[in-house]
C-alpha positions in Angstrom: 0.0 0.0 0.0 1.3 3.5 -0.9 0.6 6.6 1.1 0.8 9.9 -0.7 1.9 13.0 1.2 -0.3 16.1 1.0 1.1 19.1 -0.9 1.6 20.9 2.5 3.6 18.0 3.9 5.6 17.7 0.8 6.5 21.4 0.9 7.4 21.2 4.6 9.7 18.3 4.0 11.3 20.0 1.0 12.0 23.1 3.1 13.5 21.1 5.9 15.8 19.2 3.5 16.8 22.1 1.2 16.5 25.2 3.3 16.7 24.3 7.0 17.2 27.1 9.4 17.4 30.1 7.0 18.8 32.5 9.5 21.5 30.1 10.6 22.4 29.4 7.0 22.8 33.2 6.4 25.1 33.4 9.4 27.1 30.5 8.1 27.6 32.2 4.7 25.6 29.5 2.9 23.1 31.9 1.3 24.8 33.5 -1.6 24.7 37.3 -1.7 22.9 37.7 1.6 24.3 39.0 4.9 22.5 39.3 8.3 22.8 42.6 10.1 22.0 43.3 13.7 22.0 47.0 14.6 21.8 48.0 18.3 22.2 51.2 20.1 21.7 53.1 23.3 21.0 56.7 24.4 21.5 56.8 28.2 20.1 60.3 28.8 17.1 61.3 26.8 15.5 64.4 28.2 11.8 64.2 29.1 9.3 65.4 26.5 11.9 65.5 23.7 12.7 63.1 20.9 16.3 61.9 20.4 17.9 59.3 18.1 19.1 56.1 19.8 22.9 56.3 19.5 25.7 56.9 22.0 26.4 60.4 20.7 23.0 61.6 22.1 20.6 64.0 20.5 19.8 64.0 16.8 22.3 62.2 14.6 24.0 64.4 11.9 23.7 62.7 8.5 26.2 64.4 6.2 25.6 65.0 2.5 29.2 64.3 1.4 32.0 62.0 2.4 33.5 64.3 5.0 34.3 61.7 7.7 38.1 61.6 7.4 39.6 61.4 10.8 39.8 59.2 13.9 40.6 60.8 17.2 40.7 60.0 20.9 39.4 62.3 23.5 42.5 62.3 25.7 46.1 61.4 25.4 46.5 58.2 23.4 49.1 56.5 25.6 49.3 53.5 27.8 47.2 50.5 26.8 45.4 52.6 24.1 48.6 53.5 22.2 48.5 52.4 18.6 45.3 50.5 19.2 43.6 49.3 16.0 40.0 50.4 15.4 37.7 48.9 12.7 35.4 51.4 11.0 32.4 50.2 9.0 30.6 52.6 6.7 30.0 53.8 3.1 32.3 55.7 0.8 31.4 58.7 -1.5 29.7 56.2 -3.9 27.7 54.7 -1.0 29.6 51.4 -1.3 30.4 49.4 1.8 33.9 50.0 3.2 35.4 48.2 6.2 38.7 49.7 7.1 41.1 50.0 10.1 43.1 52.8 11.6 45.6 52.8 14.4 45.4 55.4 17.2 48.4 57.7 17.4 51.0 56.3 19.8 52.5 59.5 21.1 51.4 61.6 24.0 48.9 63.6 22.0 45.3 63.7 20.7 46.5 63.7 17.1 43.9 63.0 14.5 44.5 59.9 12.4 43.5 59.9 8.8 41.1 57.2 7.5 42.2 55.4 4.3 38.8 56.1 2.7 36.7 59.1 3.5 33.1 58.1 4.5 29.7 59.6 3.9 28.3 57.2 6.5 29.7 55.4 9.5 27.5 53.0 11.4 29.8 50.8 13.4 33.3 50.9 15.0 35.0 48.3 17.2 38.3 47.7 18.9 40.5 45.0 17.4 42.8 44.6 20.4 43.0 42.8 23.7 42.5 46.0 25.7 39.7 48.1 27.1 39.7 51.7 25.8 40.5 54.2 28.5 39.0 57.2 26.6 36.4 57.8 24.0 37.4 57.4 20.3 35.4 59.2 17.6 35.1 59.6 13.8 35.1 63.3 12.8 35.6 65.6 9.9 39.0 67.1 9.3 39.6 69.7 12.1 37.2 68.0 14.5 33.8 69.5 15.3 30.8 67.2 14.6 31.1 63.6 15.9 29.6 61.0 13.5 30.4 57.8 15.6 32.0 57.3 19.0 33.2 54.4 21.1 32.7 55.3 24.7 35.5 54.3 27.1 34.9 50.8 28.3 32.4 49.8 25.6 34.9 48.8 22.8 32.2 49.2 20.2 29.7 51.9 19.1 26.1 51.7 20.1 24.1 53.0 17.1 20.5 52.0 16.2 21.4 53.5 12.8 22.2 51.9 9.5 22.4 52.9 5.8 21.7 50.4 3.0 24.8 50.2 0.7 24.7 50.8 -3.0 23.7 47.8 -5.0 21.9 46.2 -2.1 18.3 45.8 -0.8 17.7 45.3 2.9 14.8 43.4 4.4 13.7 44.5 7.8 12.5 41.6 10.0 11.9 43.4 13.3 12.8 46.3 15.6 12.7 46.6 19.4 13.4 49.0 22.3 13.8 48.7 26.0 13.8 51.2 28.8 15.7 51.6 32.0 14.3 54.4 34.2 16.7 57.2 35.2 17.2 57.4 38.9 13.9 58.1 40.7 12.3 58.9 37.3 9.6 56.8 35.6 8.2 58.2 32.3 4.4 57.9 31.9 5.2 56.4 28.5 7.9 56.3 25.9 7.2 56.5 22.2 9.5 54.6 19.9 9.6 55.5 16.2 11.2 53.8 13.2 12.3 56.3 10.5 13.7 55.9 7.0 15.1 58.4 4.4 15.5 57.3 0.8 18.5 59.4 -0.1 18.7 58.0 -3.7 15.5 60.0 -4.4 16.5 62.9 -2.3 13.9 62.3 0.4 14.0 63.3 4.1 13.0 61.0 6.9 9.6 59.4 6.9 7.9 57.6 9.8 7.7 53.9 8.9 6.3 52.4 12.2 5.7 53.4 15.8 5.3 51.5 19.1 5.3 52.5 22.7 6.5 51.4 26.1 3.9 52.0 28.9 4.7 53.4 32.3 6.7 50.8 34.3 7.0 48.7 31.1 10.4 47.8 30.0 10.3 46.6 26.3 8.4 46.8 23.0 9.0 44.9 19.8 7.4 44.6 16.4 7.9 41.7 13.9 7.4 42.5 10.2 5.5 39.9 8.2 6.2 40.1 5.3 9.6 41.7 5.8 9.9 45.3 4.7 12.0 45.9 1.6 14.4 48.9 1.8 16.2 50.2 -1.2 19.9 51.2 -1.5 21.1 54.4 0.0 18.3 54.5 2.6 19.1 55.7 6.1 17.4 53.9 9.0 17.1 55.1 12.5 15.1 54.7 15.7 14.1 57.6 18.0 12.7 57.6 21.5 10.4 60.2 23.2 9.9 59.7 27.0 7.0 61.6 28.5 7.2 63.6 31.7 10.5 62.1 33.0 14.0 61.4 31.6 14.8 57.9 30.4 17.6 55.5 29.3 16.8 53.7 26.0 18.3 50.8 24.2 17.0 49.8 20.8 17.8 48.0 17.6 16.7 46.2 14.5 17.6 43.1 12.3 18.0 43.0 8.6 18.9 40.7 5.8 21.0 42.7 3.2 20.8 41.1 -0.3 22.8 41.8 -3.4 20.6 43.3 -6.1 
């Protein structure tokens, strides 16, 4: 006697045998042209009744219009364990192509700016490639200092930025975003609004609201899953903002993406 599987059962078996755990396969590099991205950030001092981007620089993130990020600099003397430390910088060049480069802090008793090999129009992650813990903040800036575009705070060894830009020639698929709240000392916001924003720079657009959720009073987390995943074109900036009501708040937030070659 022969038993025939239903179409649904046949499909389930095919997926198990040929696809398996898709997310794990992406992480293993088994899905050609696809990369998994987890962006996470924190803003540990958002003033009540205001809206700030979730990144470790605080306030509103300054998105430049040209590739003016050219220097790496440490806040205080780059000596001791930090001398000559190697920093990885991830971002986009003037053509919006993905660039992952490294730069070594200056080893002398100065706060000398160190030139990046490739100037950047976007920087969305930095991390320390050493067996040390940074004793002072390290930042990416324009020549001559001024505006900070990414910073590693002392002790963190990596940036905390709920910010990302889709590289040229790629499409990103947003699977989810989330935010959590830690009340500032003796302060509990009546609520905190969390907003997901995107700006399609290829078409010259400014930021548009794409989704919003909230954390209620005494709540600690909010999350939204996208089904189907949201498709995001190349050269689109993505960020999360938080708006605590009535009291200051500390917010951590992030999102997950699959980035696929066009």
